[in-house]
C-alpha positions in Angstrom: -39.1 7.5 10.1 -37.0 4.8 13.1 -36.9 2.1 9.9 -35.5 4.5 7.0 -32.5 5.7 9.9 -31.5 1.8 10.7 -31.2 1.2 7.4 -29.5 4.4 7.0 -27.0 3.6 9.6 -26.6 -0.1 8.8 -25.6 0.8 5.2 -22.9 3.9 6.4 -21.7 1.2 9.3 -21.2 -1.8 6.6 -19.3 0.6 4.2 -16.9 2.1 6.5 -16.1 -1.2 7.1 -16.0 -3.2 3.4 -12.7 -3.0 2.4 -12.6 -2.6 -2.0 -10.1 -4.6 -4.1 -7.7 -1.2 -4.4 -7.1 -1.3 -0.2 -6.5 -5.2 -0.4 -4.1 -4.9 -2.9 -2.2 -2.0 -0.6 -2.4 -4.0 2.8 -0.8 -7.1 0.9 2.1 -5.3 -0.9 3.1 -3.3 2.2 2.7 -7.4 4.0 5.3 -8.6 1.6 7.4 -5.3 1.8 7.6 -5.6 5.5 8.5 -9.6 5.4 10.6 -8.8 3.5 11.9 -5.8 5.0 12.3 -8.3 7.6 14.3 -10.8 6.1 16.9 -8.4 4.8 16.1 -8.8 1.1 16.6 -5.2 -0.9 14.6 -7.0 -4.0 12.2 -7.8 -2.9 11.4 -5.0 -0.3 11.8 -2.4 -3.7 9.0 -4.8 -5.9 6.3 -2.9 -4.1 7.5 0.4 -5.9 6.7 2.2 -9.4 9.8 -0.3 -11.5 9.9 3.5 -13.8 13.2 5.7 -14.0 10.5 9.0 -12.4 11.1 7.0 -9.1 13.6 9.1 -7.2 15.4 7.8 -3.9 17.2 10.6 -2.0 21.0 9.0 0.3 23.5 9.9 1.6 25.3 10.5 -1.8 23.1 12.0 -3.4 19.6 11.3 -5.5 18.8 8.0 -7.5 15.9 7.6 -10.0 15.0 4.0 -10.4 15.6 1.3 -8.0 18.2 -0.8 -10.2 20.8 0.8 -9.6 20.2 0.5 -6.0 
């Protein structure tokens, strides 16, 4: 019974700390956005967002759809 618990503990622990490809890709996008924001480059920052007309931003002048208007 102890080997079973040990095996389950190892498998569960490994799965909790492992990162899949999607998680790594998302963290890379966020890191790139942070770097771009700190550089003051809005164009590079926006690369992490969905480039589509359905994307909605709301600013002081009202809503914007897509980010080519920004």
